[in-house]
C-alpha positions in Angstrom: -52.7 -29.0 54.0 -49.3 -27.1 53.8 -47.2 -30.4 53.2 -49.8 -31.5 50.5 -50.0 -27.8 49.1 -46.1 -28.1 48.9 -46.1 -31.6 47.6 -48.5 -31.1 44.7 -48.4 -27.3 44.1 -46.6 -25.9 41.3 -43.2 -26.2 41.1 -40.7 -23.2 39.9 -39.6 -23.3 36.7 -36.0 -23.8 36.4 -33.8 -21.1 35.2 -32.5 -20.9 32.1 -28.7 -21.9 31.7 -26.7 -19.7 30.0 -22.9 -20.4 29.2 -22.3 -19.9 25.3 -23.0 -16.9 23.1 -25.0 -19.5 21.0 -27.8 -19.5 23.4 -28.2 -15.5 23.8 -31.6 -14.2 23.4 -32.8 -10.6 23.7 -32.5 -9.2 27.1 -29.6 -11.2 28.1 -26.6 -9.6 29.3 -23.0 -10.6 29.0 -19.8 -9.1 30.7 -16.5 -8.8 28.8 -12.9 -9.3 30.0 -10.9 -6.2 31.0 -7.9 -7.0 29.0 -6.3 -4.1 27.2 -6.2 -6.3 24.0 -9.6 -5.2 23.6 -10.8 -1.9 22.4 -12.5 0.8 24.9 -16.0 0.0 23.7 -15.5 -3.8 24.7 -13.1 -3.5 27.6 -14.7 -4.7 30.7 -17.9 -3.8 29.3 -21.7 -5.2 30.5 -23.5 -5.4 26.9 -27.1 -6.3 26.9 -28.8 -8.1 23.7 -31.0 -5.5 22.1 -32.0 -7.6 19.0 -31.0 -10.6 16.9 -30.8 -10.8 13.1 -30.1 -13.6 10.7 -27.8 -13.5 7.7 -29.0 -16.2 5.2 -26.3 -17.5 2.6 -26.8 -20.6 0.3 -25.1 -23.0 2.5 -25.7 -21.6 5.8 -27.2 -19.1 8.4 -25.5 -16.8 10.6 -26.7 -15.2 13.8 -26.0 -11.7 14.5 -26.8 -10.1 18.2 -27.0 -6.5 18.4 -25.3 -5.5 21.8 -25.8 -2.2 23.7 -23.6 -1.0 26.6 -23.6 2.3 28.8 -22.4 4.3 25.8 -24.0 5.2 22.6 -22.0 2.9 20.6 -24.1 0.1 19.0 -22.0 -3.1 18.6 -23.0 -6.3 16.8 -21.6 -9.9 17.8 -21.6 -12.9 15.6 -19.6 -16.2 15.6 -16.8 -17.4 13.3 -17.0 -21.0 13.2 -14.3 -23.1 11.6 -11.9 -25.4 13.0 -12.4 -23.3 16.1 -15.0 -20.7 17.1 -14.2 -17.1 17.8 -16.4 -14.3 18.9 -16.5 -11.5 16.0 -17.4 -8.1 17.3 -18.1 -5.6 14.7 -19.0 -1.7 14.7 -20.2 0.2 11.6 -18.3 3.2 10.2 -19.7 6.0 8.1 -18.4 7.1 4.9 -16.5 10.1 6.5 -14.4 7.4 8.5 -13.8 5.3 5.3 -12.4 8.2 3.7 -10.2 9.1 6.8 -8.9 5.3 7.1 -8.4 4.2 3.5 -7.6 5.6 0.0 -10.9 5.8 -1.9 -9.4 4.6 -5.1 -7.8 1.6 -3.4 -11.0 1.0 -1.3 -13.0 1.0 -4.8 -11.0 -1.9 -6.2 -12.7 -4.0 -3.6 -15.9 -4.3 -5.9 -13.6 -5.0 -8.9 -13.9 -8.7 -9.9 -10.2 -10.4 -9.8 -8.6 -7.2 -8.5 -7.9 -9.0 -5.0 -7.9 -5.4 -3.3 -5.3 -4.3 -0.5 -5.8 -1.5 1.9 -3.6 0.2 4.0 -4.9 2.3 6.9 -3.6 5.9 6.7 -4.5 6.8 10.3 -6.1 5.4 13.3 -8.5 7.6 15.1 -8.5 7.7 18.8 -12.3 6.3 18.9 -11.1 3.3 16.7 -8.0 2.0 18.8 -7.9 -1.7 18.9 -10.4 -2.2 16.0 -7.9 -1.5 13.1 -4.8 -3.7 11.6 -2.3 -2.0 9.5 -3.1 -3.7 5.9 -5.9 -5.8 4.7 -6.3 -8.1 1.9 -9.4 -9.2 0.2 -10.4 -13.0 0.6 -14.4 -12.7 -0.5 -15.9 -11.1 -3.3 -19.5 -10.6 -4.0 -20.8 -13.3 -1.5 -24.6 -13.3 -2.3 -27.1 -13.5 0.8 -30.2 -12.2 2.7 -30.4 -10.1 5.8 -33.5 -10.9 8.3 -34.2 -8.5 11.3 -35.5 -11.7 12.7 -33.9 -14.8 14.7 -34.3 -17.8 12.6 -32.0 -20.1 14.7 -33.3 -23.6 14.1 -35.8 -22.7 11.4 -35.7 -22.2 7.7 -36.6 -18.5 6.8 -39.8 -18.2 5.1 -39.7 -18.5 1.4 -42.0 -16.0 -1.2 -42.5 -17.7 -4.5 -39.1 -19.2 -4.2 -37.1 -15.9 -3.2 -36.2 -15.2 0.5 -38.2 -12.7 2.5 -35.0 -10.7 3.6 -33.2 -8.0 2.1 -30.8 -9.3 -0.6 -27.1 -8.0 -0.2 -23.4 -8.7 -1.6 -20.7 -9.0 1.0 -16.7 -8.4 0.5 -14.3 -9.3 3.1 -10.9 -8.2 3.8 -8.6 -9.5 6.5 -5.5 -8.1 7.9 -2.2 -9.8 8.1 -2.8 -11.6 11.3 -6.3 -12.4 10.4 -8.0 -11.1 13.7 -9.2 -8.1 12.4 -11.6 -7.7 9.1 -13.0 -4.9 7.0 -16.5 -6.2 6.0 -18.6 -4.5 3.3 -22.4 -5.1 2.4 -24.0 -3.7 -0.7 -27.7 -3.7 -0.7 -30.4 -3.1 -3.7 -30.3 0.7 -4.5 -26.6 0.8 -3.7 -26.8 1.4 0.3 -23.6 0.4 1.8 -22.5 -0.7 5.1 -18.9 -1.0 6.0 -17.9 -2.3 9.4 -14.7 -3.0 11.2 -14.5 -6.6 12.7 -12.4 -7.8 15.6 -12.1 -11.8 16.1 -11.5 -12.9 19.9 -11.5 -16.0 21.8 -14.8 -17.2 23.3 -13.1 -16.7 26.8 -13.3 -12.9 26.6 -17.0 -13.3 27.7 -16.5 -13.5 31.4 -20.1 -14.0 32.7 -23.5 -14.5 31.3 -26.9 -13.2 33.0 -30.2 -14.6 31.5 -32.8 -11.8 30.9 -36.2 -12.1 32.0 -38.3 -14.5 30.1 
C-alpha cells in the first residue's frame, strides 16, 4: 500500500523558479551586491516586494515593484529597457529636499515647454550619497500616462467608457551627464507632485532571488 500511495498520491508542486526581476511577485525577496557604487539604502541589502504597481502609457506598460528593507526607507524598482535592460531604483524626496538640492527657479523651468531645463545640484546630503549626479538635463516633457496600484503584467488595464481606470499624470525626466542617474517628476490632477531620484544599475546587482510563499 505504501508503494501504491507513493505512486498515485499527489506530487508536491514544483517550486517557482525566480532568476529575473521581471518575474518578481509580492512577497519575493532580493539580495543586492555590497559594492560601494551603491547607496547605503541598497548596498548589500535584502529587500522584500511589498507591492506592485503599473504605469500605463500610450504604447507601453511599465511595472513598478515597491521594496522594503530593514530600515524605514521605501524604495521602488522598475526596469529601463532599451538596447540593454537596467535596474532603475528610485526614492521619493519631499519638497524640502528639492529646495535643498536645486535652485527652485531652475527647477520650475522643467514645466515650461521648449525650455530644456538644466539643473545643478547645490549640495548632497549624507542621506542621498550615491543617488545624485552633479548636473541634469531634461529629456522628456509632459509624457501623459496613468498610474495603477495593480499588477497588470500580461493584461490590459480595464477601460471605463474609453478612459483608463488609473490616476492620470504627466511625467518629466532629466538625466545626468553619464545618464546613469535621473530626476523624475510626476504631476497628478489637482497639482500633487512626486519627485524621485533614480539610479540605473546592471541586472547583476541583484545577487540572489528568494521566491515568497504562494
